[in-house]
C-alpha positions in Angstrom: 5.7 21.9 -28.2 7.4 21.0 -25.0 5.5 18.8 -22.5 6.2 19.3 -18.9 7.0 16.0 -17.2 4.8 14.8 -14.4 6.2 15.1 -10.9 7.9 11.9 -9.7 8.4 12.6 -6.0 6.5 14.5 -3.3 8.2 15.9 -0.2 6.0 16.9 2.7 6.2 18.4 6.2 3.6 19.4 8.8 3.6 21.1 12.2 1.0 22.5 14.6 1.7 24.9 17.5 -0.6 26.0 20.3 0.7 29.6 20.0 1.8 31.9 22.7 -1.5 32.6 24.5 -3.9 29.7 24.0 -4.0 26.7 26.4 -5.5 24.2 24.0 -4.7 23.4 20.4 -7.9 23.3 18.3 -6.0 22.7 15.0 -5.5 19.2 13.5 -3.7 18.1 10.4 -3.5 15.0 8.3 -1.2 13.4 5.8 -2.3 10.1 4.1 -0.8 7.8 1.5 -3.5 5.8 -0.4 -2.4 2.8 -2.4 -5.3 0.9 -3.9 -7.5 0.2 -0.9 -4.7 0.5 1.6 -4.3 3.7 3.5 -1.4 4.8 5.6 -0.9 7.8 7.9 2.3 9.7 7.2 4.6 11.3 9.6 5.4 14.9 10.1 7.9 14.9 7.3 9.0 12.6 4.5 9.1 11.9 0.8 7.6 9.3 -1.5 7.3 8.3 -5.1 4.0 9.6 -6.7 3.5 6.8 -9.3 0.8 4.4 -8.3 -0.1 6.3 -5.1 -2.6 9.0 -4.1 -1.9 11.5 -1.2 -4.3 13.4 1.0 -3.1 16.5 2.9 -5.4 18.5 5.1 -5.7 21.1 7.9 -8.7 21.6 10.1 -9.3 24.4 12.7 -12.0 23.7 15.3 -14.3 26.1 17.1 -16.6 25.9 20.0 -16.8 26.2 23.8 -14.7 24.3 26.3 -12.7 21.6 24.4 -15.4 21.4 21.6 -13.1 23.0 19.0 -10.4 20.5 19.5 -13.0 17.7 19.3 -14.5 19.1 16.1 -11.2 19.3 14.2 -10.3 15.8 15.4 -13.6 14.5 14.2 -12.9 16.1 10.8 -9.5 14.5 10.2 -10.5 11.1 11.7 -13.7 10.9 9.7 -11.7 11.9 6.6 -9.4 8.9 7.2 -12.3 6.6 7.7 -14.4 7.7 4.7 -11.4 7.4 2.3 -10.2 4.0 3.6 -11.2 0.6 2.0 -12.2 2.2 -1.3 -10.6 2.8 -4.6 -10.2 6.5 -5.1 -11.5 7.6 -8.5 -9.6 9.4 -11.3 -10.8 12.3 -13.2 -11.6 15.8 -12.1 -15.4 15.6 -11.8 -15.3 12.2 -10.0 -12.7 13.4 -7.5 -14.5 16.6 -6.8 -17.8 14.8 -6.3 -16.1 12.4 -3.9 -14.5 15.2 -1.9 -17.9 17.0 -1.6 -19.5 13.7 -0.4 -16.8 13.3 2.2 -17.2 16.9 3.4 -20.9 16.4 3.6 -20.5 13.2 5.7 -18.1 15.0 8.1 -20.5 17.9 8.4 -23.3 15.6 9.4 -21.1 13.7 11.9 -20.1 17.0 13.6 -23.7 18.1 13.7 -24.7 14.8 15.2 -22.1 15.0 18.0 -23.0 18.6 18.6 -26.6 17.7 19.2 -25.8 14.7 21.4 -23.6 16.5 23.9 -24.4 19.8 25.6 -20.8 20.8 25.9 -20.3 20.4 22.2 -23.4 22.4 21.2 -22.6 24.6 18.1 -19.1 23.3 17.5 -17.7 23.4 14.0 -14.5 23.1 12.0 -12.8 24.4 8.9 -11.3 21.9 6.5 -8.9 22.6 3.6 -7.9 19.4 1.7 -5.7 18.5 -1.2 -5.8 15.2 -3.0 -2.7 14.6 -5.1 -2.9 12.0 -7.9 -0.2 11.5 -10.5 -0.5 14.6 -12.7 -3.6 16.2 -11.1 -4.3 18.0 -7.8 -7.8 18.2 -6.5 -8.8 20.4 -3.6 -11.9 21.0 -1.4 -12.3 23.8 1.2 -14.7 25.1 3.8 -13.9 27.9 6.3 -11.0 30.3 6.6 -8.0 28.0 6.6 -6.3 28.4 3.3 -4.5 26.6 0.4 -1.7 28.3 -1.5 0.2 27.1 -4.6 3.6 28.6 -5.4 5.1 27.9 -8.8 8.7 28.3 -9.7 8.4 31.0 -12.3 5.3 32.7 -10.9 5.4 35.5 -8.3 1.7 35.1 -7.3 1.2 34.9 -3.6 -2.6 34.8 -3.5 -4.4 31.7 -2.0 -6.3 29.3 -4.2 -9.2 29.4 -1.8 -11.5 32.1 -0.7 -12.3 32.6 3.0 -15.9 31.8 3.8 -17.0 35.1 5.2 -18.2 38.4 3.8 -14.7 39.9 4.2 -13.3 37.1 2.1 -15.8 37.9 -0.6 -15.0 41.6 -0.5 -11.3 40.9 -0.9 -11.9 38.3 -3.7 -13.9 40.9 -5.5 -11.2 43.5 -5.2 -13.4 45.8 -3.1 -10.9 45.9 -0.1 -7.2 45.5 0.2 -5.4 42.6 1.9 -4.5 45.0 4.7 -8.2 46.0 5.2 -9.2 42.4 5.1 -6.7 41.4 7.7 -7.9 44.2 10.1 -11.6 44.0 9.3 -13.8 43.4 12.4 -16.0 40.9 10.5 -13.1 38.5 9.5 -14.0 36.0 12.2 -17.7 35.6 11.3 -17.7 32.5 9.1 -20.6 31.8 6.9 -19.5 28.2 6.1 -18.0 25.6 8.4 -18.4 21.9 8.9 -21.0 21.7 11.7 -21.8 24.9 13.5 -24.8 26.8 12.1 -24.2 25.9 8.5 -27.4 24.5 7.0 -26.5 24.1 3.3 -22.8 23.2 2.9 -21.2 24.4 -0.3 -17.5 23.5 -0.4 -15.1 25.2 -2.8 -13.6 22.6 -5.2 -11.2 22.7 -8.1 -8.7 20.6 -10.0 -5.3 21.6 -11.3 -2.4 20.1 -13.3 0.6 19.2 -11.2 3.9 20.8 -12.3 7.4 20.0 -11.2 8.5 22.6 -8.7 5.1 23.4 -7.4 4.9 23.9 -3.6 1.5 23.8 -1.8 0.9 25.3 1.7 -2.3 24.4 3.6 -2.5 26.4 6.8 -4.9 27.5 9.6 -5.8 31.2 10.2 -3.2 31.3 13.0 -0.5 31.2 10.4 -2.3 33.8 8.3 -2.6 36.1 11.3 1.2 36.1 11.6 2.1 36.2 8.0 0.6 38.2 5.2 0.4 36.6 1.8 3.7 38.0 0.5 5.5 37.2 3.7 4.2 33.6 3.7 5.5 33.1 0.2 8.9 34.5 1.2 9.2 32.4 4.3 8.2 29.2 2.4 11.0 29.7 -0.1 13.7 30.8 2.3 16.8 28.6 2.6 16.6 26.4 5.7 18.0 28.2 8.7 20.2 26.2 11.1 18.2 24.0 13.5 15.0 24.0 11.4 14.3 20.8 9.6 11.2 21.5 7.5 9.3 24.2 5.6 6.3 23.7 7.8 8.3 24.2 10.9 9.8 27.4 9.5 6.4 28.8 8.6 4.7 27.9 11.9 7.6 29.2 14.1 7.7 32.5 12.2 3.9 33.0 12.4 3.9 32.3 16.1 6.8 34.7 16.6 5.1 37.4 14.6 1.6 37.0 16.2 1.0 33.8 18.2 -2.5 34.8 19.4 -4.0 31.6 17.9 -3.0 28.1 17.2 -0.8 27.8 14.0 -0.7 24.8 11.7 0.8 24.2 8.3 1.2 21.3 5.9 3.6 21.9 3.0 4.2 19.6 0.1 6.6 20.1 -2.8 6.6 18.3 -6.2 9.9 17.2 -7.8 
């Protein structure tokens, strides 16, 4: 029996673009390195050894009137940083999933509190899709219609790991409608779960996976998805770097904006080597 070696290095990149029609960017992203009780915000691209470290990668898309959407997504990523700092992250699938659920619940309560305190923020909410990378395991937690994809070297699958939190997402996951029908369905923007908003009982999607050398993960907002269907996103992610483009995230976001651009577009990509 051949054992697959655990990944030794992680390469990441991230980019957010306001799009071609919006004036404000309501998306936010986060990349963190956690070493013991020390936490460090990472830049838009880089690489690091995995051994002895944990990594958090996340994308949040805010919603609400005026600038409330931008405020909501910023609350989500800032609170995520705060709630994971100064504590030892656990190991083990169940412990990590429970921690992520607790963090999502705390962020949910914080957004609701701010929403009730300020009239201009009334009803604001945010999606949040998060990956926690630890040695040979990947844990994720998700609410909303941002998405997490995993692309493996020898696997042609291009479906997301997460399910969009609306009825259209459920119909698609059940095989009752096609991707084309889902992408053009009038109900695709009616979310049933967000952080804040009108969500009363938060039920994040969580799972844990083994990490495999060659895996590439993409976390993206719906502005990327509007521009790139599932198969196209996989293709763009694995294309050779064109001249003048530094990162996979930049290539994904630029292509999505060129193809659609009606919404903000954000992507965080990390690859295990």
